[in-house]
N, C-alpha and C positions, 0 to 999 in steps of 0.2 A: 298533776299526778302528785301525791306527796313523796317526799325523798328521804328516803337514812341513809346518812354518813355512820358507816360503823367498819369493824374489825369481825372477821369469822370466829377471832377466839375469844372475844369480849361476853362475858356475862351477859354485861350490861346490853349490850348489841342485841345479844340472843334472846332478850327475854322481850324488848320492844318487836323485834322483827316477832316473833311469835306470835305476840299479843294483836300485834297488826294483821298477820294474816289469820289467826281465829276469828279476829272481827270480821274480817271479809273486805279490810279497805285494801285499795290496791296502792300500790308505791313501789318506788325505785330504790334498790341498795344499790350505794356508792361506798367500796372499801377504800377507807385510806389507812395511811401511815401517819399516825400520830406524832410519830420521831421525827417525820420530815415535815412536820406542823404546815399541812399546804392550805394556801389561800382560802382555798372554800370553806375548809373547817374553820382557822382561825378568824376568817371573817364572819362566819355564822356563829361562833362561840369564841369568845375572847378566852375560855381557858386550855382553848385546845385538845379537849376531853371527847370523847365519842361517848353513847349515840347521841347526833345530833339529829332533829327532824324539819326538814325546812317544808313548808306548807304554802307556798305560793308569792311570789311578789316580795321574794328576800326574807321574811319571818320564820323564825327559827325558835323552836324548844328545846332545849337540851339539859340536863342530867335526866338520868333513865326514869327517874319516880313523876318528874312534870312530866314527860313524854307521855308516859301511861296514864296520868290524869287528863293529859288533854286527847288522849284515844279515846277514853271513860265520855269526857263531854261530848265527843265529836259521834259517838253510837249511843247516845242519851242513857247512859248507864250501861253497857256493857259489857264493861270489863269488872266493875264492882259490885257487890251485892247493894240491893236497896236498903234492908232495916240496917239501921246505925252501928249494932254490935258485930253482925255479921262483916260489915263494912272494915268496919276498926279490925277484924280480925284477920282480914285480908291484908290490911295495910301493915297492920304488925309482922305476918309473916313474909311479908314482902322487905320489910326493913331490915328483919334477922338474915335472910338470906342473903340480901344485899351485904350487909354488915360483914359477915362471912368473906364474902367475895371480896371485898375491902381487905380484908387480913391475909388471904391469898394472893393477891394481886401484889399487895407489901411483899411479900415472900419471894415472889419472882422477878419482882424489880431489883428487889436486893442481890438476888442471885444474878442477876441480867445485867444490871448498871455497873456495878461496882466492881474493882478487881477483886479476885480473890483474898488478897492479904487486908482488905478495905472493909468486906462483910462483917458486921456486926452479929453474930450469931445468937446472943443472946436476946438481941431485937428479935430475931427471928423466931425464937422459940416463944418469944410473947405473943406474936403474932398466932403462931400455931395452937399456943394454949386457947387463946380466946376463940379461936376458928372452932377447936376443939368442944370448948363448952357449949358453943352454938349447935354443931350437929348432935350433941348428947342430949340438948333438949329437943331436937328437933326427933331423933329416933324414939324420946320416950311419948312424943305430942305431935305424933305423923299426921298432917291433914288430910280429911277426907277429899278423895276425885272422884266427883260426882258429874253429871252431863253437863252443870253449869262451872266452866271454868274461870277463875278471877287470877288478878294480879298477882296474888302473893303465888299461885299455884305456879304462874310461867318465870316467877322470883326463884323459885324454887329448883325448876327444872333445870332453871339455866345454871344453878349453883352447882346442882349435880353434874351436869355437861362436863362444867369446868373440873371441879373434881377427877373427873373420867380423865379430860386433858392433861392436867399438870401433875395430880396427885395419885394418879394410879399405883394400887397397891398398899395407899398407907391407911386407907379410911374405910375401904368396903367390908374389912372382916369384924368390926365394931358395930357398924350400921347396917345390919340386914334390912330391915325394915324400912330404911331408907333407899337400899339398893331396889328392893320390890316396888316402893313408892314409885319409881322413876320407870318402872317397866309398866305398872299401872297408867302412869299418864302418857307413855307412849300408847297405849289402846286408846286414851279418849283424844290425843293428839295426834293422829299419824305423821305430819310432816318433823316429829319430834328429832328423829334420826339424822335428817338431814339439817335441822336447823341449831340444835343444839352445838355450845361451842366447839371450834374444831380449829386443827393447824390447815 
């Protein structure tokens, strides 16, 4: 059985966990603390980052997008559209959602890992500006959610779950279409409430 090293708060972990569940793949979740850098994590991924997918005999796939592509191949194209243009669209959506998460995590880490007098507010503001531009683009170009969910959908759902967890009250008013999108997505993917990023 596959094993996913993950964290309940990580949007990247949520993305791959939701995708694997959607595809009907059996896997075991192992929650890890990246700060503690347990051997199972660092031996599997020298970067010590999550998520990591272990698929037998010590073989590991890491970086959430690499894992998503692995899951797609494992299910003969179950996670991305077969038509090149539609596949590219899904992959670009995933890249944008992940990139926004990168900015948000940078802000969270700045606040958590540095003493208050060492935090660089202009740098945090720059990260929020990038995230805001990405969210504004998504608000104007909300992807359709149909019967066929793809990797981009799961990335966006994970992003919105992370915003709800760490930035509640800072984004919802200006992005009603994205708030509604999350509601619609949960109707198509019932485990969303339990699998989105949460403390």
